[in-house]
N, CA, C and O of each residue as an XYZ file, in Angstrom:
824
protein
N      49.850     -6.147     -6.958
C      50.033     -6.584     -8.272
C      50.074     -8.220     -8.778
O      51.072     -8.849     -8.425
N      49.127     -8.882     -9.520
C      49.156    -10.216     -9.734
C      50.665    -10.268    -10.209
O      51.442     -9.466    -10.728
N      50.732    -11.910     -9.685
C      52.031    -12.336    -10.301
C      52.016    -12.991    -11.792
O      50.988    -12.994    -12.468
N      52.975    -13.424    -12.145
C      53.465    -14.130    -13.882
C      52.444    -15.456    -13.263
O      51.569    -15.856    -14.031
N      52.527    -15.909    -12.324
C      52.060    -17.401    -11.800
C      50.518    -17.242    -12.098
O      49.830    -18.045    -12.728
N      50.107    -16.068    -11.533
C      48.356    -16.075    -11.498
C      48.140    -15.475    -13.263
O      47.163    -15.633    -13.995
N      48.947    -15.035    -13.438
C      48.681    -14.402    -15.151
C      48.742    -15.870    -15.736
O      47.824    -15.806    -16.554
N      49.283    -17.238    -15.837
C      49.533    -18.124    -16.402
C      48.298    -18.879    -16.207
O      47.571    -19.280    -17.116
N      48.080    -19.075    -14.713
C      46.641    -19.728    -13.903
C      45.368    -19.120    -14.663
O      44.434    -19.919    -14.742
N      45.165    -17.957    -15.193
C      44.051    -16.863    -15.684
C      43.905    -17.637    -16.906
O      42.760    -17.379    -17.276
N      44.427    -18.437    -17.733
C      44.629    -18.645    -19.371
C      44.549    -20.083    -19.161
O      44.175    -20.636    -20.195
N      44.723    -20.748    -18.374
C      44.604    -22.321    -18.574
C      43.223    -22.811    -19.079
O      43.215    -24.011    -19.355
N      41.770    -21.994    -19.306
C      40.825    -22.873    -19.625
C      40.902    -23.215    -21.219
O      39.945    -23.932    -21.511
N      41.567    -22.989    -22.122
C      41.332    -23.689    -23.615
C      40.333    -23.236    -23.722
O      39.572    -24.069    -24.213
N      39.770    -22.150    -23.495
C      38.404    -21.533    -24.230
C      38.145    -20.410    -23.609
O      37.886    -20.596    -22.420
N      38.105    -19.062    -24.026
C      38.168    -17.605    -23.506
C      36.638    -17.783    -22.709
O      36.874    -17.292    -21.605
N      35.593    -18.108    -22.703
C      34.890    -18.293    -22.095
C      34.965    -18.758    -20.463
O      34.363    -18.440    -19.437
N      36.064    -19.703    -20.827
C      36.481    -20.506    -19.078
C      37.831    -19.341    -18.787
O      37.701    -18.900    -17.645
N      38.668    -18.931    -19.266
C      39.685    -18.496    -19.363
C      38.777    -16.803    -18.350
O      39.358    -16.214    -17.438
N      36.976    -16.305    -19.007
C      36.527    -15.304    -18.262
C      36.196    -15.598    -17.024
O      36.530    -14.815    -16.134
N      35.551    -16.658    -16.745
C      35.816    -17.388    -15.316
C      36.664    -17.175    -14.500
O      36.525    -16.701    -13.373
N      38.053    -17.681    -15.281
C      38.882    -17.817    -14.194
C      40.063    -16.403    -14.146
O      41.288    -16.331    -14.044
N      38.900    -15.352    -14.287
C      39.628    -14.407    -13.989
C      39.480    -13.811    -12.852
O      39.876    -12.718    -12.446
N      38.655    -14.930    -12.212
C      38.722    -14.592    -10.355
C      39.138    -15.420     -9.996
O      38.451    -16.384    -10.336
N      40.334    -15.825     -9.178
C      40.432    -16.879     -8.363
C      40.496    -16.844     -7.063
O      40.398    -15.750     -6.508
N      40.691    -18.143     -6.225
C      40.727    -18.160     -4.893
C      41.697    -18.543     -4.613
O      41.590    -19.659     -4.105
N      42.889    -18.119     -4.686
C      43.900    -19.477     -3.902
C      44.041    -19.128     -2.837
O      43.441    -18.089     -2.561
N      44.832    -19.749     -1.776
C      45.238    -20.307     -0.485
C      45.161    -18.807      0.146
O      44.604    -18.737      1.242
N      45.760    -17.348     -0.540
C      46.269    -16.559     -0.496
C      45.115    -15.281     -0.134
O      45.464    -14.318      0.549
N      43.994    -15.384     -0.573
C      42.749    -14.860     -0.778
C      42.577    -14.747     -1.959
O      43.516    -15.220     -2.600
N      41.354    -14.093     -2.885
C      40.580    -13.967     -3.686
C      41.458    -12.794     -4.558
O      41.798    -11.710     -4.082
N      41.813    -13.372     -6.279
C      42.551    -12.468     -6.598
C      41.337    -12.293     -8.015
O      40.933    -13.278     -8.634
N      40.982    -11.124     -8.271
C      39.311    -10.418     -9.126
C      40.409     -9.505    -10.564
O      40.685     -8.316    -10.403
N      40.749    -10.031    -11.451
C      41.268     -9.431    -12.575
C      39.677     -8.385    -12.902
O      39.620     -7.781    -13.973
N      38.883     -8.313    -12.225
C      37.844     -7.455    -13.164
C      37.143     -6.464    -11.918
O      36.043     -5.917    -11.838
N      38.475     -6.518    -10.886
C      37.963     -5.519    -10.180
C      37.250     -4.026     -9.918
O      36.410     -3.642     -9.105
N      38.181     -3.196    -11.278
C      38.310     -1.873    -11.461
C      37.534     -1.892    -13.012
O      37.189     -2.940    -13.557
N      37.324     -0.459    -13.633
C      37.325     -0.513    -15.445
C      38.900     -0.854    -16.004
O      39.261     -1.457    -17.014
N      39.493     -0.361    -15.170
C      41.060     -0.469    -16.088
C      41.894     -2.245    -16.326
O      42.706     -2.826    -17.046
N      40.872     -2.500    -15.002
C      41.354     -3.885    -14.339
C      40.855     -4.925    -15.856
O      41.526     -5.684    -16.556
N      39.454     -4.534    -15.910
C      38.798     -5.302    -17.274
C      39.067     -5.093    -18.279
O      38.993     -5.991    -19.117
N      39.563     -3.601    -18.675
C      40.227     -3.534    -20.171
C      41.435     -3.910    -20.080
O      42.049     -3.447    -21.041
N      42.258     -4.664    -19.252
C      43.675     -4.635    -19.269
C      43.337     -6.345    -19.730
O      44.127     -6.902    -20.492
N      42.042     -7.138    -19.170
C      42.478     -8.083    -19.178
C      41.707     -8.068    -20.914
O      42.476     -8.449    -21.797
N      40.732     -7.784    -21.222
C      39.968     -7.977    -22.710
C      41.751     -8.038    -23.484
O      41.973     -8.949    -24.282
N      42.651     -7.232    -23.224
C      43.845     -6.912    -24.123
C      44.372     -8.197    -24.260
O      44.545     -8.805    -25.316
N      44.716     -8.725    -22.663
C      45.566     -9.898    -22.804
C      44.837    -11.561    -22.877
O      45.384    -12.656    -22.742
N      43.698    -11.279    -23.091
C      42.970    -12.379    -23.422
C      42.575    -12.141    -25.221
O      41.779    -12.866    -25.818
N      43.179    -11.208    -25.733
C      43.183    -10.893    -27.394
C      41.901    -11.279    -27.257
O      41.555    -12.422    -27.559
N      40.867    -10.168    -26.683
C      39.229     -9.683    -27.026
C      39.615     -8.677    -27.515
O      38.877     -8.420    -28.466
N      40.596     -7.729    -27.365
C      40.478     -5.959    -28.010
C      41.777     -5.861    -27.848
O      42.547     -6.462    -27.098
N      41.980     -4.822    -28.839
C      43.214     -4.558    -29.472
C      43.419     -3.060    -28.377
O      42.550     -2.472    -27.733
N      44.776     -2.793    -28.480
C      45.041     -1.457    -27.108
C      44.177     -0.282    -27.615
O      43.508      0.480    -26.917
N      44.339     -0.274    -29.186
C      43.528      0.946    -30.026
C      41.948      0.871    -29.654
O      41.206      1.829    -29.436
N      41.514     -0.972    -29.632
C      39.623     -0.638    -29.043
C      39.886     -0.064    -27.589
O      39.118      0.884    -27.424
N      40.695     -0.279    -26.446
C      40.643      0.019    -25.805
C      40.368      1.421    -25.364
O      39.627      1.856    -24.483
N      41.333      2.134    -26.396
C      41.852      3.279    -25.851
C      40.351      3.911    -26.712
O      40.307      5.140    -26.653
N      39.172      3.283    -27.466
C      38.398      4.571    -27.311
C      37.310      4.025    -27.043
O      36.285      4.423    -27.596
N      37.280      2.653    -25.841
C      36.622      2.820    -24.647
C      36.276      3.439    -23.545
O      35.169      3.669    -23.057
N      37.754      3.779    -23.073
C      38.329      4.914    -22.267
C      37.837      6.184    -22.242
O      37.737      6.999    -21.326
N      37.463      6.230    -23.715
C      37.050      7.747    -23.572
C      35.683      7.838    -22.947
O      35.340      8.911    -22.451
N      34.963      6.910    -22.932
C      33.837      7.111    -21.866
C      33.815      6.211    -20.471
O      33.059      5.328    -20.067
N      34.887      6.791    -19.977
C      34.908      6.454    -18.109
C      33.928      6.457    -17.609
O      33.660      5.640    -16.728
N      32.927      7.562    -18.098
C      31.924      7.670    -17.311
C      31.055      6.689    -17.170
O      30.437      6.563    -16.113
N      30.873      5.816    -18.255
C      29.609      4.614    -18.178
C      30.492      2.972    -18.100
O      29.875      1.907    -18.071
N      32.009      3.077    -18.078
C      32.538      2.318    -17.865
C      32.358      1.284    -16.711
O      32.488      0.065    -16.827
N      32.034      1.980    -15.567
C      31.733      1.423    -14.478
C      30.432      0.536    -14.049
O      30.180     -0.342    -13.224
N      29.885      1.111    -14.864
C      28.133      0.535    -15.113
C      28.793     -0.697    -15.815
O      28.889     -1.702    -15.110
N      29.229     -0.767    -17.010
C      29.014     -2.098    -17.795
C      30.577     -2.892    -16.918
O      30.957     -3.938    -17.444
N      30.973     -2.651    -16.312
C      31.682     -3.437    -15.961
C      31.435     -3.941    -14.679
O      32.188     -4.851    -14.331
N      30.301     -3.472    -13.637
C      29.445     -4.109    -13.107
C      28.398     -5.396    -14.070
O      27.893     -6.337    -13.458
N      28.282     -5.294    -14.997
C      26.829     -6.259    -15.825
C      27.796     -7.318    -16.073
O      27.510     -8.501    -15.887
N      29.447     -6.749    -16.674
C      30.051     -7.772    -17.263
C      30.017     -8.905    -15.780
O      29.386     -9.951    -15.628
N      30.803     -8.310    -14.999
C      31.228     -9.040    -13.565
C      30.191     -9.701    -13.290
O      30.453    -10.901    -13.215
N      28.275     -9.267    -12.958
C      27.422    -10.166    -12.830
C      27.251    -11.802    -13.489
O      26.952    -12.939    -13.124
N      27.695    -10.983    -14.801
C      27.236    -11.959    -15.953
C      27.979    -13.487    -15.413
O      27.531    -14.631    -15.348
N      29.680    -12.725    -14.984
C      30.346    -13.754    -14.939
C      29.781    -14.767    -14.360
O      29.759    -15.908    -14.822
N      29.112    -14.275    -12.931
C      28.601    -15.482    -12.168
C      27.399    -16.189    -12.436
O      26.976    -16.950    -11.566
N      26.800    -16.059    -13.475
C      25.372    -15.954    -13.633
C      26.327    -17.225    -14.887
O      26.117    -18.378    -14.509
N      27.105    -17.179    -15.985
C      27.673    -18.282    -16.319
C      28.669    -19.233    -15.630
O      28.812    -20.319    -16.191
N      29.373    -19.015    -14.522
C      29.520    -19.997    -13.695
C      28.974    -21.011    -13.659
O      29.273    -22.154    -14.004
N      27.549    -20.245    -12.909
C      26.202    -21.041    -12.582
C      25.965    -21.813    -13.701
O      25.363    -22.886    -13.702
N      26.286    -21.440    -14.333
C      25.316    -22.403    -16.048
C      26.947    -23.280    -16.252
O      26.830    -24.485    -16.028
N      28.138    -22.910    -16.568
C      29.003    -24.206    -16.691
C      29.293    -24.512    -15.459
O      30.494    -24.771    -15.523
N      28.848    -24.696    -14.001
C      28.748    -25.292    -13.127
C      27.821    -26.478    -12.943
O      28.187    -27.307    -12.111
N      26.415    -26.746    -13.731
C      25.161    -27.188    -14.415
C      25.879    -27.977    -15.284
O      25.794    -29.204    -15.230
N      26.762    -27.251    -16.290
C      26.747    -28.211    -17.857
C      28.151    -28.861    -17.235
O      28.358    -29.630    -18.173
N      28.897    -29.024    -16.626
C      29.979    -29.864    -16.617
C      29.078    -31.031    -15.250
O      29.557    -32.119    -14.931
N      28.300    -30.698    -14.891
C      27.864    -32.343    -14.253
C      27.109    -32.909    -15.245
O      27.637    -34.011    -15.398
N      26.072    -32.814    -16.116
C      25.289    -32.982    -16.610
C      25.149    -31.883    -18.334
O      24.346    -30.983    -18.582
N      26.041    -32.337    -19.035
C      26.217    -31.711    -20.963
C      24.846    -31.142    -20.912
O      24.679    -29.928    -20.799
N      23.518    -32.276    -21.020
C      22.412    -32.531    -22.051
C      21.301    -31.175    -20.855
O      20.122    -31.034    -21.179
N      21.764    -30.462    -19.783
C      21.131    -29.548    -19.508
C      21.069    -28.448    -19.856
O      20.301    -27.654    -19.311
N      22.361    -27.907    -21.484
C      22.177    -27.000    -21.793
C      20.971    -26.775    -22.343
O      20.509    -25.634    -22.368
N      20.331    -27.798    -22.834
C      19.168    -27.925    -23.800
C      18.213    -26.915    -23.107
O      18.584    -26.510    -22.006
N      16.938    -26.412    -23.637
C      16.215    -25.049    -22.891
C      16.951    -24.579    -22.166
O      16.050    -23.979    -21.581
N      17.851    -24.272    -21.613
C      18.499    -23.794    -20.284
C      18.556    -22.028    -20.642
O      18.864    -21.447    -21.683
N      18.077    -21.449    -19.165
C      17.822    -20.193    -19.526
C      18.956    -19.163    -20.230
O      18.678    -18.251    -21.009
N      20.281    -19.528    -19.768
C      21.461    -19.383    -20.228
C      21.380    -18.834    -22.068
O      21.897    -17.954    -22.755
N      20.620    -19.717    -22.219
C      20.779    -19.502    -24.291
C      20.444    -18.443    -24.481
O      21.106    -17.625    -25.120
N      19.175    -18.198    -23.889
C      18.310    -17.097    -23.960
C      18.796    -15.666    -23.833
O      18.621    -14.662    -24.523
N      19.690    -15.998    -22.344
C      20.459    -14.678    -22.103
C      21.523    -14.375    -22.622
O      21.844    -13.197    -22.465
N      22.377    -15.164    -23.336
C      23.497    -14.890    -24.307
C      22.848    -14.250    -25.721
O      23.147    -13.077    -25.946
N      21.923    -14.980    -26.753
C      21.437    -14.170    -27.549
C      20.229    -13.348    -27.395
O      19.410    -13.303    -28.313
N      20.016    -12.536    -26.035
C      19.623    -11.218    -25.827
C      20.881    -10.307    -25.874
O      20.857     -9.134    -26.246
N      21.791    -10.864    -25.526
C      23.385    -10.018    -25.617
C      23.664     -9.668    -26.758
O      24.060     -8.553    -27.098
N      23.426    -10.859    -27.619
C      24.073    -10.967    -29.017
C      23.400    -10.087    -29.919
O      24.022     -9.250    -30.572
N      22.132    -10.237    -29.992
C      20.735     -9.502    -30.235
C      21.506     -7.717    -30.129
O      21.081     -6.819    -30.857
N      22.532     -7.510    -29.216
C      22.569     -6.271    -29.443
C      24.324     -5.755    -30.071
O      24.990     -4.731    -30.220
N      24.397     -6.730    -30.204
C      25.720     -6.659    -30.849
C      26.049     -6.250    -32.464
O      25.816     -7.014    -33.400
N      26.810     -4.498    -32.648
C      27.092     -3.997    -33.506
C      28.213     -5.060    -34.465
O      29.273     -5.411    -33.947
N      27.775     -5.589    -36.148
C      28.789     -5.858    -36.482
C      28.892     -5.503    -37.767
O      28.074     -4.750    -38.295
N      30.021     -6.071    -38.459
C      30.637     -5.568    -39.717
C      31.163     -6.761    -40.362
O      31.474     -7.750    -39.698
N      31.258     -6.718    -41.443
C      31.469     -7.400    -42.565
C      32.967     -6.963    -42.982
O      33.193     -5.853    -43.464
N      34.380     -8.323    -42.664
C      35.580     -7.650    -43.671
C      36.188     -8.589    -44.362
O      36.102     -9.804    -44.183
N      36.805     -8.023    -45.154
C      37.360     -9.294    -46.472
C      38.505     -9.573    -45.359
O      38.949     -8.589    -44.768
N      38.957    -10.725    -45.072
C      40.129    -11.450    -44.711
C      40.858    -12.479    -45.496
O      40.135    -13.278    -46.091
N      42.116    -12.620    -45.617
C      42.777    -13.559    -46.079
C      42.449    -15.145    -45.423
O      42.468    -15.555    -44.262
N      42.125    -15.857    -46.806
C      41.714    -17.657    -45.730
C      42.660    -18.348    -45.311
O      43.801    -18.406    -45.771
N      42.131    -19.007    -44.242
C      43.046    -19.800    -43.627
C      43.621    -21.134    -45.075
O      44.754    -21.515    -45.371
N      42.754    -21.370    -45.449
C      42.864    -22.606    -46.658
C      43.021    -21.639    -48.038
O      41.869    -21.335    -48.350
N      43.751    -21.171    -48.772
C      43.902    -20.397    -49.678
C      44.056    -21.301    -50.563
O      44.536    -20.608    -51.460
N      43.982    -22.840    -51.182
C      44.059    -23.088    -51.801
C      42.962    -23.045    -52.953
O      43.309    -23.475    -54.053
N      41.930    -22.661    -52.826
C      40.653    -22.250    -53.284
C      40.279    -20.843    -53.729
O      39.724    -20.360    -54.716
N      40.711    -20.468    -52.811
C      39.977    -18.998    -52.349
C      41.119    -17.901    -51.828
O      41.796    -18.338    -50.898
N      41.309    -17.122    -52.082
C      42.140    -16.608    -51.184
C      42.219    -15.593    -50.029
O      43.167    -15.188    -49.356
N      40.438    -15.224    -50.028
C      39.681    -14.564    -49.351
C      38.227    -15.418    -48.804
O      37.522    -16.329    -49.239
N      38.263    -14.423    -47.444
C      36.630    -14.669    -46.518
C      36.212    -14.144    -46.475
O      36.696    -13.070    -46.831
N      35.219    -14.145    -46.146
C      34.301    -12.712    -45.399
C      33.729    -13.443    -44.449
O      33.071    -14.481    -44.522
N      34.335    -12.219    -42.774
C      33.971    -12.954    -41.688
C      32.881    -11.373    -41.148
O      32.792    -10.284    -41.715
N      32.298    -11.798    -40.050
C      31.688    -11.065    -39.178
C      32.655    -10.490    -37.963
O      33.482    -11.238    -37.442
N      32.499     -9.110    -37.544
C      33.588     -9.125    -36.744
C      32.231     -8.263    -35.836
O      31.475     -7.607    -36.552
N      31.939     -8.271    -34.284
C      31.562     -7.519    -33.433
C      32.204     -6.146    -33.434
O      33.423     -6.285    -33.540
N      31.855     -4.903    -33.359
C      32.639     -3.546    -33.275
C      32.695     -3.076    -31.489
O      31.838     -3.343    -30.646
N      33.600     -2.540    -31.350
C      34.174     -2.598    -29.908
C      34.256     -0.718    -30.188
O      35.291     -0.212    -30.621
N      32.839      0.238    -29.818
C      32.773      1.474    -30.316
C      33.236      2.039    -28.726
O      34.172      2.776    -28.415
N      32.008      1.271    -27.728
C      32.527      2.087    -25.756
C      32.381      0.863    -25.327
O      32.493     -0.223    -25.896
N      32.038      1.255    -23.928
C      31.666      0.058    -22.754
C      30.750     -0.894    -23.281
O      30.863     -2.112    -23.146
N      29.549     -0.114    -24.077
C      28.415     -1.299    -23.771
C      28.801     -2.322    -24.967
O      27.974     -3.209    -25.178
N      29.946     -2.299    -25.762
C      30.400     -3.645    -26.515
C      30.661     -4.176    -26.050
O      30.371     -5.303    -26.452
N      31.521     -4.148    -24.636
C      32.692     -4.965    -23.890
C      31.493     -6.108    -23.798
O      31.791     -6.787    -24.781
N      30.482     -6.653    -23.303
C      29.883     -7.878    -22.515
C      29.546     -8.478    -23.767
O      30.062     -9.581    -23.589
N      28.990     -8.531    -25.027
C      28.455     -8.695    -26.475
C      29.642     -9.383    -27.111
O      29.297    -10.151    -28.008
N      31.057     -9.316    -26.878
C      32.392    -10.064    -27.305
C      33.167    -11.208    -26.084
O      34.069    -12.045    -26.110
N      32.142    -10.618    -24.996
C      32.441    -12.049    -23.884
C      31.493    -13.304    -24.324
O      31.884    -14.471    -24.294
N      29.763    -12.759    -24.872
C      28.898    -13.396    -24.851
C      29.116    -13.953    -26.297
O      28.365    -14.896    -26.546
N      29.906    -13.620    -27.240
C      30.083    -14.267    -28.252
C      30.800    -15.667    -28.147
O      30.429    -16.745    -28.612
N      32.155    -15.302    -27.260
C      33.104    -16.842    -26.531
C      32.013    -17.757    -25.940
O      31.730    -18.799    -26.532
N      31.389    -17.410    -24.795
C      30.408    -18.223    -24.457
C      29.292    -19.086    -25.270
O      28.990    -20.247    -24.994
N      28.725    -18.290    -26.342
C      27.910    -18.744    -27.114
C      29.017    -19.819    -27.911
O      28.630    -20.983    -28.013
N      30.704    -19.389    -28.614
C      31.158    -20.463    -28.883
C      31.339    -21.685    -28.043
O      31.334    -22.804    -28.556
N      31.509    -21.481    -26.669
C      31.563    -22.458    -25.958
C      30.451    -23.841    -26.129
O      30.614    -25.033    -26.387
N      29.237    -22.948    -25.829
C      28.115    -23.711    -26.420
C      27.788    -24.648    -27.654
O      27.650    -25.864    -27.515
N      27.728    -24.308    -28.294
C      27.669    -24.191    -29.682
C      29.340    -25.311    -30.478
O      28.923    -26.068    -31.354
N      30.253    -25.383    -30.354
C      31.178    -25.509    -30.462
C      31.935    -26.908    -29.892
O      32.208    -27.956    -30.477
N      32.117    -26.554    -28.751
C      32.511    -27.801    -27.876
C      31.894    -28.725    -27.224
O      30.728    -28.598    -26.848
N      32.795    -30.025    -26.966
C      32.670    -31.205    -26.627
C      31.673    -30.618    -24.877
O      32.177    -31.341    -24.018
N      30.937    -29.987    -24.395
C      30.464    -29.767    -23.376
C      30.746    -31.258    -21.957
O      30.591    -31.052    -20.754
N      30.977    -32.012    -22.291
C      31.457    -33.328    -21.214
C      32.942    -33.493    -20.791
O      33.294    -34.275    -19.908
N      33.744    -32.730    -21.462
C      34.601    -32.468    -20.876
C      35.340    -31.108    -20.491
O      36.533    -30.879    -20.293
N      34.478    -30.478    -20.462
C      34.088    -28.776    -19.377
C      34.949    -29.529    -17.870
O      34.693    -30.725    -17.736
N      35.730    -29.030    -16.989
C      36.133    -29.668    -16.176
C      36.291    -28.610    -15.081
O      37.061    -27.702    -15.392
N      35.864    -28.546    -14.153
C      36.520    -27.839    -12.532
C      37.950    -28.486    -12.350
O      38.053    -29.703    -12.501
N      38.711    -27.964    -12.131
C      40.044    -28.376    -11.454
C      39.109    -29.531     -9.839
O      38.154    -29.486     -9.063
N      40.209    -30.330    -10.196
C      39.476    -31.347     -9.484
C      40.385    -30.905     -6.919
O      40.140    -31.433     -5.834
N      41.065    -30.054     -7.265
C      41.537    -29.455     -5.988
C      40.567    -28.651     -5.491
O      40.057    -27.672     -6.035
N      40.254    -29.298     -4.011
C      39.505    -29.129     -3.229
C      39.486    -27.433     -3.056
O      38.316    -27.216     -2.741
N      40.059    -26.367     -3.093
C      40.022    -25.141     -3.069
C      40.473    -24.179     -4.160
O      40.814    -22.997     -4.131
N      40.381    -24.915     -4.952
C      40.225    -24.054     -6.920
C      38.972    -24.093     -7.517
O      38.073    -24.922     -7.651
N      39.219    -22.780     -7.879
C      37.933    -22.332     -8.827
C      37.801    -22.405    -10.356
O      36.772    -22.174    -10.990
N      38.785    -22.697    -10.766
C      39.168    -23.173    -11.959
C      38.734    -23.923    -13.334
O      38.958    -25.121    -13.504
N      38.287    -23.352    -14.006
C      37.848    -24.250    -14.990
C      38.363    -24.368    -15.885
O      39.042    -23.435    -16.314
N      38.263    -25.651    -16.609
C      39.117    -25.894    -18.618
C      38.248    -26.906    -19.193
O      37.468    -27.762    -18.773
N      38.626    -26.534    -20.185
C      38.114    -27.618    -21.238
C      39.447    -28.444    -21.492
O      40.562    -27.995    -21.759
N      39.052    -29.753    -21.342
C      39.753    -31.174    -21.250
C      40.192    -31.296    -22.511
O      39.273    -31.907    -23.055
N      41.080    -31.085    -23.376
C      41.212    -31.028    -25.258
C      42.819    -31.945    -24.801
O      43.894    -31.846    -25.392
N      42.543    -32.694    -23.738
C      43.946    -33.555    -24.188
C      43.469    -34.759    -24.979
O      42.241    -34.821    -25.044
N      44.276    -35.951    -25.735
C      43.642    -36.941    -26.135
C      42.859    -38.144    -25.102
O      41.887    -38.763    -25.535
N      43.319    -38.352    -23.910
C      42.816    -39.601    -23.076
C      41.833    -38.941    -22.321
O      41.245    -39.660    -21.512
N      41.416    -37.458    -22.387
C      40.970    -36.580    -21.434
C      40.521    -37.327    -20.064
O      39.514    -37.721    -19.474
N      41.789    -37.269    -19.960
C      41.619    -37.014    -18.547
C      42.740    -36.523    -16.997
O      43.193    -37.027    -15.969
N      42.730    -34.956    -17.907
C      43.101    -34.012    -17.297
C      42.478    -33.926    -16.069
O      41.296    -34.267    -16.080
N      43.031    -33.493    -14.798
C      42.602    -33.424    -13.524
C      42.518    -32.016    -13.051
O      41.449    -31.619    -12.587
N      43.448    -31.299    -13.118
C      43.954    -30.195    -12.013
C      43.815    -28.794    -13.664
O      43.742    -29.096    -14.855
N      43.825    -27.548    -13.126
C      44.404    -26.615    -13.568
C      45.232    -26.107    -14.130
O      45.218    -25.436    -15.162
N      46.763    -26.687    -12.840
C      47.766    -26.370    -13.793
C      48.712    -27.928    -12.878
O      48.615    -27.993    -11.652
N      49.334    -28.753    -13.460
C      49.986    -29.854    -12.716
C      50.914    -29.368    -12.111
O      51.426    -30.078    -11.245
N      51.618    -27.622    -12.401
C      52.877    -27.076    -11.651
C      52.379    -26.911    -10.671
O      53.093    -27.075     -9.681
N      50.571    -26.411    -10.401
C      50.163    -25.722     -8.618
C      49.675    -26.815     -8.471
O      50.400    -27.774     -8.207
N      47.860    -26.990     -8.651
C      47.175    -28.111     -8.062
C      47.631    -29.822     -7.870
O      47.633    -30.616     -6.929
N      47.943    -29.862     -9.093
C      48.813    -31.334     -9.282
C      49.549    -31.749     -8.351
O      49.399    -32.629     -7.503
N      50.677    -30.761     -8.672
C      52.048    -31.155     -7.537
C      51.495    -31.131     -5.754
O      52.096    -31.972     -5.085
N      50.491    -30.314     -4.988
C      49.684    -29.866     -3.998
C      49.341    -31.369     -3.645
O      49.895    -32.074     -2.801
N      47.958    -31.797     -4.762
C      48.022    -32.904     -4.321
C      48.775    -34.066     -4.175
O      48.596    -34.800     -3.203
N      49.857    -34.391     -5.308
C      50.982    -35.412     -4.786
C      51.437    -35.259     -3.887
O      51.964    -36.213     -3.316
N      51.452    -33.662     -3.195
C      52.535    -33.860     -2.264
C      51.419    -34.095     -0.806
O      52.091    -34.384      0.185
N      50.167    -34.036     -0.567
C      48.861    -34.148      0.229
C      49.226    -35.890      0.185
O      49.627    -36.435      1.213
N      49.043    -36.673     -1.098
C      48.682    -37.724     -1.074
C      49.855    -38.205     -0.114
O      49.708    -38.933      0.867
N      51.450    -37.480     -0.735
C      52.511    -38.279     -0.243
C      52.227    -38.371      1.364
O      52.360    -39.315      2.142
N      51.844    -37.210      1.533
C      52.208    -37.261      2.928
C      51.281    -38.099      4.097
O      51.540    -38.401      5.261
N      50.217    -38.305      3.339
C      49.276    -38.915      3.943
C      49.295    -40.350      3.888
O      48.640    -41.055      4.656
N      50.185    -40.863      2.811
C      50.802    -42.539      2.683
C      51.627    -42.700      3.734
O      51.554    -43.702      4.445
N      52.649    -41.561      3.979
C      53.050    -42.087      5.632
C      53.007    -41.907      6.813
O      53.893    -42.002      7.662
N      51.386    -41.494      6.931
C      50.812    -41.645      7.813
C      50.962    -42.851      8.826
O      51.186    -43.033     10.022
N      50.682    -43.661      7.533
C      49.832    -44.868      7.658
C      50.716    -45.604      8.607
O      51.915    -45.459      8.368
N      50.406    -46.386      9.664
C      50.896    -47.899      9.934
C      51.615    -48.452      8.847
O      52.050    -49.602      8.915
């Protein structure tokens, strides 16, 4: 069972799409994959607020198909990881990148509904129309993830998509700090380890 610290690390991305990449970690103790089984995938959806318990219950009715779609999700995770690795080095690479067409293809199969919801700014109008993707079965899981990836591409400042600077850390995050000088996935984990290593190295100097 994953520890509370591992749960916390999985959600340090400041963007759901990066939390999706962080659903697999490679700490010193070995690989931790939060999407190893279909049940894992559904639990991650609930923890990340991409699905409700009621929606997950609907998906669980089709356990026969869950394994196949789970594999698609895991494969897409690695495709998107490669893309993020590229754009974190050079954000201009997003223009014309095949990942954009890949995401559009997934979103093209999304079933959406319009809902009347309370407006965040109710000074002028109390309600607003909002599109929501439906989650009717396992086939609708990947489109929900793809939507978060699309949001990162379209709404985030891609210059600040970063990989933790620790050599053995695979986690990504969107640096939303005011100075944009964030270096570590977590100061409590990788940041402190780096400080301790630097201290030990300084003590070894003649």
